[in-house]
Backbone as CSV, one residue per row, in Angstrom:
resi,resn,N_x,N_y,N_z,CA_x,CA_y,CA_z,C_x,C_y,C_z
1,MET,62.769,54.074,80.988,63.520,54.416,82.149,63.889,55.903,82.086
2,LYS,63.580,56.652,83.159,63.814,58.089,83.203,65.167,58.375,83.831
3,LYS,65.971,59.227,83.182,67.285,59.590,83.715,67.131,60.662,84.783
4,LYS,67.962,60.565,85.830,67.949,61.556,86.897,69.034,62.588,86.618
5,GLY,68.777,63.842,87.018,69.762,64.905,86.834,69.095,66.180,86.367
6,PHE,69.926,67.187,86.131,69.432,68.493,85.698,69.702,68.674,84.218
7,THR,68.797,69.391,83.569,69.019,69.701,82.161,69.957,70.902,82.069
8,LEU,70.509,71.115,80.903,71.409,72.243,80.680,70.685,73.565,80.926
9,THR,69.447,73.651,80.548,68.652,74.868,80.744,68.509,75.185,82.229
10,GLU,68.236,74.196,83.054,68.097,74.415,84.496,69.412,74.899,85.117
11,VAL,70.503,74.345,84.689,71.810,74.749,85.207,72.132,76.188,84.806
12,VAL,71.870,76.543,83.557,72.142,77.897,83.070,71.272,78.916,83.814
13,ILE,69.999,78.618,83.997,69.105,79.530,84.724,69.589,79.720,86.167
14,THR,70.033,78.662,86.803,70.552,78.752,88.172,71.794,79.629,88.228
15,ILE,72.681,79.472,87.274,73.910,80.284,87.232,73.566,81.751,87.006
16,VAL,72.612,82.022,86.138,72.196,83.411,85.879,71.594,84.028,87.142
17,ILE,70.754,83.311,87.827,70.146,83.817,89.064,71.220,84.104,90.112
18,LEU,72.175,83.202,90.265,73.265,83.420,91.223,74.112,84.630,90.827
19,GLY,74.328,84.816,89.549,75.080,85.973,89.067,74.379,87.284,89.380
20,VAL,73.074,87.316,89.180,72.291,88.525,89.479,72.340,88.817,90.976
21,LEU,72.153,87.816,91.792,72.211,88.007,93.248,73.588,88.494,93.698
22,ALA,74.639,87.950,93.120,75.999,88.370,93.470,76.256,89.812,93.042
23,SER,75.742,90.187,91.863,75.962,91.560,91.393,75.231,92.578,92.257
24,ILE,74.193,92.170,92.940,73.483,93.053,93.866,74.163,93.054,95.232
25,GLY,74.554,91.898,95.702,75.077,91.764,97.059,76.498,92.239,97.266
26,ILE,77.384,92.026,96.323,78.804,92.369,96.498,79.012,93.874,96.648
27,PRO,78.429,94.737,95.799,78.622,96.184,96.017,78.062,96.664,97.360
28,SER,76.938,96.113,97.777,76.369,96.490,99.069,77.313,96.103,100.197
29,PHE,77.887,94.936,100.106,78.827,94.463,101.120,80.067,95.349,101.161
30,GLN,80.563,95.763,99.991,81.737,96.634,99.939,81.445,98.002,100.550
31,ASN,80.233,98.518,100.342,79.855,99.790,100.955,79.790,99.682,102.474
32,VAL,79.303,98.567,102.966,79.249,98.359,104.417,80.661,98.326,104.994
33,ILE,81.575,97.658,104.323,82.965,97.598,104.788,83.575,98.995,104.799
34,LYS,83.355,99.774,103.738,83.901,101.132,103.668,83.327,102.001,104.782
35,ASP,82.029,101.938,105.008,81.400,102.725,106.071,81.953,102.353,107.435
36,THR,82.190,101.073,107.649,82.758,100.619,108.923,84.169,101.155,109.109
37,ARG,84.971,101.142,108.061,86.337,101.675,108.157,86.330,103.173,108.452
38,ILE,85.400,103.901,107.847,85.294,105.340,108.101,84.901,105.595,109.554
39,LYS,83.949,104.825,110.070,83.539,104.992,111.472,84.675,104.646,112.416
40,ASP,85.412,103.579,112.120,86.565,103.221,112.949,87.625,104.317,112.927
41,ALA,87.889,104.861,111.740,88.884,105.930,111.616,88.433,107.176,112.374
42,SER,87.148,107.499,112.307,86.622,108.656,113.043,86.804,108.467,114.549
43,THR,86.493,107.286,115.024,86.665,106.992,116.446,88.131,107.093,116.841
44,ASN,89.011,106.542,116.014,90.445,106.606,116.317,90.970,108.036,116.283
45,LEU,90.433,108.870,115.387,90.851,110.271,115.376,90.420,110.983,116.652
46,LEU,89.261,110.638,117.167,88.837,111.220,118.442,89.737,110.755,119.586
47,ILE,90.187,109.513,119.529,91.147,109.007,120.521,92.459,109.775,120.398
48,LEU,92.919,109.982,119.166,94.149,110.749,118.951,93.999,112.185,119.437
49,TYR,92.834,112.775,119.199,92.580,114.137,119.665,92.758,114.212,121.186
50,THR,92.109,113.297,121.887,92.189,113.293,123.345,93.615,113.048,123.818
51,ALA,94.294,112.084,123.209,95.672,111.772,123.603,96.605,112.954,123.320
52,GLN,96.412,113.619,122.189,97.238,114.778,121.849,96.993,115.926,122.836
53,ARG,95.744,116.142,123.216,95.439,117.210,124.174,96.080,116.918,125.535
54,ILE,96.016,115.679,125.970,96.653,115.303,127.238,98.159,115.491,127.143
55,TYR,98.750,115.033,126.040,100.190,115.164,125.845,100.592,116.646,125.830
56,HIS,99.794,117.471,125.152,100.091,118.906,125.074,100.016,119.557,126.449
57,ASN,99.032,119.178,127.261,98.906,119.740,128.610,100.099,119.365,129.488
58,GLU,100.640,118.177,129.282,101.761,117.711,130.108,103.113,118.186,129.588
59,ASN,103.257,118.346,128.258,104.569,118.626,127.667,104.662,119.948,126.912
60,GLY,103.546,120.621,126.678,103.566,121.899,125.989,103.700,121.824,124.483
61,SER,103.607,120.651,123.897,103.686,120.502,122.440,102.869,119.287,122.021
62,TYR,102.653,119.195,120.710,101.948,118.045,120.154,102.957,117.065,119.569
63,VAL,102.535,115.835,119.401,103.386,114.784,118.848,103.223,114.748,117.334
64,SER,104.332,114.632,116.616,104.302,114.360,115.180,104.731,112.913,114.988
65,ALA,103.907,112.128,114.320,104.247,110.727,114.083,103.431,110.209,112.911
66,ASN,103.959,109.208,112.248,103.280,108.545,111.138,103.052,107.087,111.490
67,GLY,101.829,106.630,111.311,101.514,105.230,111.524,100.952,104.971,112.910
68,ALA,100.083,103.991,112.984,99.420,103.667,114.240,100.413,103.207,115.303
69,ALA,101.409,102.422,114.906,102.380,101.908,115.887,103.165,103.047,116.523
70,ALA,103.626,104.010,115.714,104.386,105.142,116.241,103.515,106.008,117.138
71,LEU,102.263,106.215,116.758,101.358,107.021,117.584,101.009,106.299,118.879
72,ASN,100.827,104.985,118.803,100.561,104.216,120.019,101.712,104.354,121.004
73,THR,102.942,104.301,120.497,104.122,104.422,121.353,104.234,105.830,121.928
74,ALA,104.088,106.847,121.080,104.280,108.227,121.516,103.176,108.703,122.457
75,LEU,101.948,108.278,122.197,100.804,108.792,122.945,100.165,107.777,123.874
76,ASN,100.685,106.560,123.889,100.130,105.491,124.727,98.650,105.268,124.414
77,THR,98.333,105.158,123.122,96.958,104.906,122.698,96.806,103.447,122.289
78,GLY,95.586,103.048,122.006,95.328,101.664,121.639,94.812,101.508,120.228
79,ILE,95.315,102.334,119.305,94.854,102.249,117.922,95.455,101.009,117.269
80,ILE,94.599,100.219,116.651,95.043,98.975,116.044,95.534,99.252,114.627
81,PRO,96.794,98.914,114.316,97.279,99.108,112.947,96.464,98.268,111.964
82,GLY,96.189,98.840,110.818,95.415,98.122,109.809,95.556,98.783,108.468
83,ASP,94.464,98.806,107.698,94.480,99.364,106.350,94.486,100.893,106.339
84,THR,94.149,101.519,107.467,94.061,102.976,107.531,95.387,103.551,108.002
85,LEU,95.840,104.610,107.324,97.084,105.272,107.690,96.759,106.464,108.579
86,TYR,97.378,106.512,109.747,97.193,107.615,110.688,98.472,108.431,110.767
87,THR,98.326,109.757,110.672,99.469,110.654,110.816,99.055,111.841,111.672
88,CYS,99.980,112.330,112.461,99.773,113.551,113.230,100.923,114.489,112.931
89,ASP,100.595,115.770,112.728,101.592,116.779,112.415,101.457,117.912,113.426
90,SER,102.504,118.118,114.220,102.440,119.157,115.246,102.477,120.552,114.644
91,ALA,103.101,120.721,113.480,103.188,122.042,112.852,101.814,122.527,112.389
92,SER,101.042,121.655,111.770,99.710,122.047,111.303,98.635,121.781,112.346
93,GLU,99.028,121.186,113.458,98.125,120.873,114.569,96.907,120.076,114.103
94,GLU,97.180,119.007,113.360,96.092,118.151,112.914,96.553,116.702,112.820
95,CYS,95.574,115.816,112.926,95.801,114.392,112.698,94.928,113.998,111.520
96,ARG,95.436,113.053,110.727,94.715,112.600,109.539,94.602,111.077,109.547
97,ALA,93.525,110.615,108.947,93.328,109.186,108.705,92.960,109.039,107.241
98,SER,93.664,108.170,106.542,93.336,107.962,105.127,93.334,106.473,104.826
99,GLY,92.355,106.100,104.037,92.225,104.707,103.628,91.670,104.655,102.227
100,THR,91.330,103.486,101.777,90.803,103.309,100.430,89.459,104.012,100.307
101,GLY,89.430,105.074,99.519,88.184,105.774,99.257,87.778,106.815,100.279
102,PHE,88.620,107.125,101.250,88.257,108.164,102.205,89.490,108.832,102.804
103,GLY,89.281,110.029,103.294,90.310,110.777,104.002,89.631,111.650,105.041
104,LEU,90.086,111.567,106.271,89.501,112.333,107.365,90.594,113.122,108.069
105,ARG,90.216,114.219,108.729,91.174,114.998,109.499,90.482,115.545,110.743
106,ILE,91.290,115.868,111.745,90.790,116.494,112.950,91.814,117.529,113.403
107,ASP,91.325,118.696,113.804,92.171,119.767,114.307,92.405,119.508,115.793
108,ILE,93.646,119.172,116.159,93.921,118.794,117.544,94.037,120.004,118.465
109,ALA,94.121,121.202,117.908,94.187,122.403,118.737,92.805,123.003,118.986
110,ALA,91.785,122.492,118.318,90.441,123.028,118.474,89.870,122.670,119.850
111,ALA,89.035,123.542,120.357,88.437,123.295,121.663,87.433,122.138,121.605
112,THR,86.771,121.991,120.474,85.795,120.920,120.297,86.245,120.049,119.127
113,PRO,86.350,118.736,119.334,86.806,117.868,118.239,85.740,117.699,117.166
114,VAL,86.117,117.945,115.925,85.236,117.748,114.785,85.998,116.974,113.727
115,VAL,85.500,115.804,113.388,86.129,114.982,112.350,85.489,115.352,111.021
116,ASN,86.324,115.700,110.041,85.787,116.001,108.719,86.703,115.478,107.639
């Protein structure tokens, strides 16, 4: 009578294969998440640039605020609060976005918006 089931060798080989696949896939997935956050932050900085320029044209100054909620209130923007920290400083005339592994800035007084 033959027993049904897997041998220890088959189970170990399966676990090793799954481990190798996970070690390849997880870093790639993390890079995709980071790239997406950077693109979202860049887009939000362009939104802040436009909102700051409109605010400056109407009021003669730029808004200083920390956090997406404060900027949404001050500038009537639709930036979604999340893992990225957004700050605008009227003295240095720039807005910044910083998150895990990246930091971006935009000069809100520049004629052409450039995120760097």
